[in-house]
ZAMI-949550 format. One line per 3 residues: number of its first residue (from 1); their letters; for each residue x, y, z of C-alpha. Coordinates in steps of 0.1 Angstrom, whole numbers, always signed. Each point is the difference from the previous one (the first is absolute). Last residue first. Layout:
# residues N
NUM> A> X:Y:Z | ...
//
This chain:
# residues 336
336> ESL> -87:+496:-207 | +37:+0:-18 | +21:-30:-3
333> VAP> +30:-9:+25 | +30:-9:-18 | +21:-29:+18
330> PHA> +32:+5:+13 | +26:-20:-22 | +17:-32:+13
327> VAA> -32:-12:+3 | +6:-26:-30 | +36:-8:+12
324> ELL> -11:-10:+33 | -30:-23:-12 | +25:-19:-24
321> RQA> +23:-3:+25 | -26:-16:+24 | -14:-31:-26
318> ALG> +35:-7:+0 | -2:-4:+35 | -35:-16:+8
315> AAF> +14:-29:-29 | +30:-4:+21 | -18:-3:+36
312> DPI> -17:-28:-21 | -34:-3:-28 | -13:-32:+4
309> RVD> -16:-10:-40 | +38:-18:-14 | -17:-33:+30
306> AAG> +31:-14:+7 | +0:-35:-6 | +21:-22:+32
303> TDP> -32:-10:+14 | -2:+24:+27 | -36:-2:+15
300> ALF> -22:+32:-14 | -1:+30:+27 | +13:+23:-23
297> SLY> -17:-23:-29 | -38:+4:+17 | +8:+35:+13
294> PNE> -4:+17:-34 | -39:-11:-3 | -3:-3:-31
291> LSG> -15:+30:-19 | -31:-17:-17 | -29:+13:+16
288> APW> -18:+16:-31 | +6:-25:-26 | +23:-1:-26
285> RTP> +3:+5:-37 | +18:-9:-33 | -9:+23:-30
282> RDA> -6:-16:-30 | +19:-9:-32 | +35:+3:+9
279> ASS> +36:+18:-9 | -18:+34:+3 | -3:-10:+38
276> DLR> -25:+9:+29 | +2:-14:+33 | -28:+7:+20
273> GES> -2:+5:+40 | -29:-1:+32 | +17:+9:+21
270> TDP> -29:+14:+24 | +14:+36:+8 | +27:+5:-12
267> CVE> -14:-11:-35 | +27:-17:-24 | +15:+10:-38
264> ASA> +26:-26:-17 | +10:+13:-34 | +22:-17:-25
261> VAG> +14:+10:-35 | +16:-17:-19 | +37:-14:-26
258> TGS> +17:+26:+8 | -12:+11:+35 | -22:+25:+13
255> VTV> -11:-12:+36 | -29:+18:+20 | -7:+2:+37
252> RLR> -36:+7:+16 | -10:+11:+33 | -36:+15:+3
249> RHG> -24:+22:+23 | -20:+28:-13 | -28:+20:+12
246> STV> +21:+31:+11 | +31:-6:-11 | +24:+14:+32
243> RLV> +20:-26:+10 | +21:+4:-38 | +29:-18:-13
240> SAT> +19:-7:-35 | +28:-17:-7 | +21:+0:-34
237> ALG> +24:-25:-12 | +29:-3:-27 | +23:-25:-8
234> GDP> +35:+8:-6 | +18:-31:+11 | +9:+12:+36
231> STL> -33:+8:+6 | -15:+36:-2 | -30:+16:+20
228> LVS> -25:+34:-5 | -22:+9:+29 | -38:+14:+2
225> GAD> -11:+11:+32 | -37:+12:+20 | -5:+6:+32
222> ETG> +35:+8:+10 | +8:+8:+40 | +4:+30:+15
219> AAL> -42:+10:+10 | -7:+20:+26 | -24:-5:+21
216> PQG> -28:+20:+16 | -19:-22:+29 | -37:-9:-2
213> AAT> +0:-26:+21 | +3:-30:-33 | +33:+26:-12
210> TRT> -4:+25:-22 | +23:+6:-30 | +17:+31:-10
207> PWA> +27:-4:-33 | -28:-17:-18 | +12:-19:-33
204> VSS> +35:+1:+6 | +23:-8:-32 | +25:-28:-10
201> AAA> +33:+1:-24 | +16:-27:-11 | +35:-4:-25
198> AVT> +28:-26:-8 | -13:-25:+31 | +26:-32:-4
195> HDR> -13:-29:+0 | +11:-39:+8 | -8:-34:-23
192> GTL> -23:-29:-1 | -27:+16:-16 | -31:-12:+16
189> WNL> +14:+8:+36 | +20:+32:-4 | -31:+17:-14
186> LDF> -24:-21:+26 | +22:+18:+22 | +2:+35:-14
183> LHV> -34:-6:-3 | -8:-5:+33 | +26:+26:+20
180> GQD> -24:+26:-22 | -28:-10:+19 | +3:+14:+33
177> AFA> +30:+14:+0 | -2:+15:-33 | -30:+13:+13
174> GAA> +9:+22:+23 | +40:-8:+9 | +24:-8:+35
171> ARS> -31:-7:+21 | +7:+13:+32 | +24:+27:-11
168> RDH> -22:+10:-30 | -28:+5:+20 | -30:-1:-21
165> RWP> -7:-39:+4 | -2:+12:+44 | -31:+21:-5
162> FAT> -21:-34:-17 | -34:+0:+1 | +4:+36:-27
159> SPG> -22:+26:-5 | +6:+20:-32 | -14:-22:-27
156> ALF> +11:-33:-14 | +25:-17:+23 | -16:-42:-2
153> DHH> +0:+13:-35 | +18:-23:-25 | +24:-3:-29
150> FQL> +30:-24:-3 | +14:-3:-33 | +31:-17:-20
147> DVH> +8:+0:-30 | +33:-18:-15 | +17:+3:-29
144> VVR> +20:-21:-22 | +6:-33:+7 | +10:-23:-18
141> GLG> -23:-27:-19 | -31:-3:+17 | -5:-37:+6
138> GGA> +32:+5:+13 | -5:-28:+24 | +13:+25:+27
135> VLD> -24:+32:-11 | -25:-25:-2 | +6:-19:+32
132> RLA> +1:+37:+18 | -37:+9:-14 | -18:-37:+8
129> GFA> +15:+12:+39 | -13:+36:-4 | -38:-14:-13
126> PHF> +8:-28:+30 | +2:+24:+27 | +26:-8:+26
123> RWQ> +25:+25:-13 | -28:+27:+12 | +7:-7:+34
120> FMT> +32:+25:+2 | +4:-5:+39 | +39:-8:+10
117> MAA> +4:-32:+13 | +25:-13:+23 | +12:-38:+5
114> TGS> +28:+0:+25 | +35:-7:-8 | +10:+26:+27
111> EGA> +30:+15:-27 | -21:+1:-31 | -30:+17:+22
108> AEA> +25:+28:+15 | +12:+9:-29 | -33:+5:-20
105> LSR> -11:+23:+34 | +34:+22:-2 | -6:+1:-35
102> ASE> -39:+18:+4 | +19:+20:+27 | +25:+16:-27
99> VTL> -30:-1:-27 | -21:+22:+21 | -32:-1:+17
96> ALP> -3:-36:+0 | -11:-36:-15 | -32:+27:-17
93> KEC> -16:-26:+1 | -13:-16:+26 | +21:-28:+22
90> VVK> -3:-34:+13 | +25:-17:+19 | +11:-32:+9
87> KNR> +16:+1:+36 | +34:-9:+10 | +5:+27:+28
84> RLA> +20:+25:-17 | -21:-5:-32 | -32:+18:+22
81> EEA> +26:+23:+14 | +8:+8:-40 | -39:+2:-5
78> IET> -10:+21:+23 | +27:+31:-3 | -2:+0:-33
75> HLH> -40:+4:-9 | -8:+23:+26 | +3:+33:-27
72> VPA> -21:-25:-21 | -31:+5:+18 | -2:-34:+17
69> AVV> -11:-33:-19 | +27:-20:+11 | -7:-36:+4
66> VLD> +19:-23:+27 | +2:-33:-5 | +7:-32:+23
63> FED> -13:+18:+34 | -4:-19:+34 | +37:+7:+5
60> EFA> -16:+45:+10 | +16:+18:-38 | -35:+17:+0
57> ERF> +3:+16:+34 | +20:+22:-8 | -30:+14:-23
54> DSS> -14:+18:+33 | -34:+10:-11 | -17:-32:+9
51> VRP> -28:-22:-18 | -1:-39:+18 | -21:-25:-7
48> VGY> -3:+0:-43 | -32:-15:-12 | -5:+20:-32
45> AAA> -28:+23:+8 | +10:+2:+35 | +34:+12:-13
42> VKE> -15:+25:-18 | -27:+16:+24 | +31:-4:+26
39> ARA> +24:+22:-23 | -30:+26:-3 | -7:+3:+33
36> RNG> +40:+4:+8 | +0:+28:-30 | +41:+15:+16
33> GHV> +27:-27:-24 | -12:-33:+0 | +13:-33:+7
30> LLG> -23:-32:-8 | +11:-29:+18 | -3:-40:-5
27> TEA> -2:-3:-36 | -8:-36:-12 | +18:-23:-26
24> GPC> +0:-36:-7 | -28:+5:-29 | +1:+33:-15
21> DRI> -28:+16:-2 | +0:+21:+35 | +33:+10:-12
18> WAL> -11:+14:-30 | -27:+13:+14 | +26:+23:+33
15> HQE> +18:+5:-31 | -27:+26:-11 | -10:+14:+32
12> GFG> +39:+9:+3 | -7:+32:-19 | -17:+14:+28
9> AGI> +8:-16:+30 | +37:+1:-5 | +26:-27:+20
6> VAA> -15:-34:-11 | +14:-30:+26 | -5:-32:-13
3> RVM> +4:-37:+9 | +11:-24:-24 | -13:-38:+6
//
């Protein structure tokens, strides 16, 4: 039996659901950041017997797995201590605030020999797995261009339920951290190549937002951004992220090769997906609920055959490098 401690009662709720659905795994502790009433409600819904505001309780001997779903500025301290105590670690993305901190975590995971995963869950959708197989098998010819889009509306409008997301010192970035790191990881994973940021631009849609309590909040992180990337062999990629596209939610990757073009698209809410290719007569479709639970692979017994979908901390570091380059210049502020 794997016994988990989940740190973060916001993002952590999805992790609780995944762990609950894994045979031989359970969550014994939920750590919250201040809203105990909400944490107790979430814990009761998932059968978690214990709630705390002290993340150090997650390092107790009874826990085998520590899940870090707290705000980004807390990732490094928690994950490093968990690794020192030989815990399995799952960390939300982005892995850290900086490349230096992400490198420290990747090195610590390598030295400990303990299983560690960055939560890039979209690797586990069969649409992207099928697209990766097409690229790796040469079905598209030589890759010339990759276009990646992640559009969402969870911060459409001037109000916000997530004050920390607008503070770069706690979130690392805005839409590039919320959505862009997923695209950066998918780009590297789908093509098998590391990439470099050649140019980037971003903007803030509302320089002042309103919190749930009605207080004004200075917004210092980007709401929209575009990136141009290159690979060592001269391939090009473009990535666009928006978290303010009212009524529109889409995650899409299009790979253009010398022989064919293929596009995988997934609804980020339902995980319904499809794969279209100029080399196929009809699209392949996947129903709602097709995103595979990442913990099923991460916690599976060691058979000697590694699951290539599992994004380790080295993958988190690779995405962090692109994130840091993308936010190297301050975002433009749109006039209201």
